Structure formats: C-alpha cells, structure tokens
C-alpha angles and dihedrals in degrees: 000000000000086000094058090044092055091046090051089048092050094046091047092050094046090049096045090046095052092046092051102034114085103155130067093239093055094046090050090048091049092048092050093049089046092054091049089050093050093048091052091049092048089051091050092051091045087055095048091046089050091050092049093047093048089048090053091045088055091050089050093051090052091051091053092050093054 
C-alpha cells in the first residue's frame, strides 16, 4: 500500500512538474528534487525490508531452538 502511494506521489510530481516547468532551470531543479525524493523513499523501503528480514530471522532462530 505504501509502495503504491509513493509511486502515485512520484508520478503526480513528475506530471505536475512537466506541466508547469517551461524553463531549463526549473526542469533541472525539479529533476534534482525528484531524485532526492526517490532516494529518501528507497532508504525508507530498505529500512523496512531490513527490519522485516531481521524479525523473520529472529523467528526462524526461535523455531530452531525449540
């Protein structure tokens, strides 16, 4: 669900930016901010995946000890 939201935000940002930005400076600024946003979203997703994998690893270790 979060992934779909992030994709929607990115597509909306790209579409809005392309509709509004007519100058080269504005387009380059928008591209830079989009790249930063995508990097932050990727970091958030990596953290979530890491925490999920650590949680599963802990559950697997508990099963082995039983």
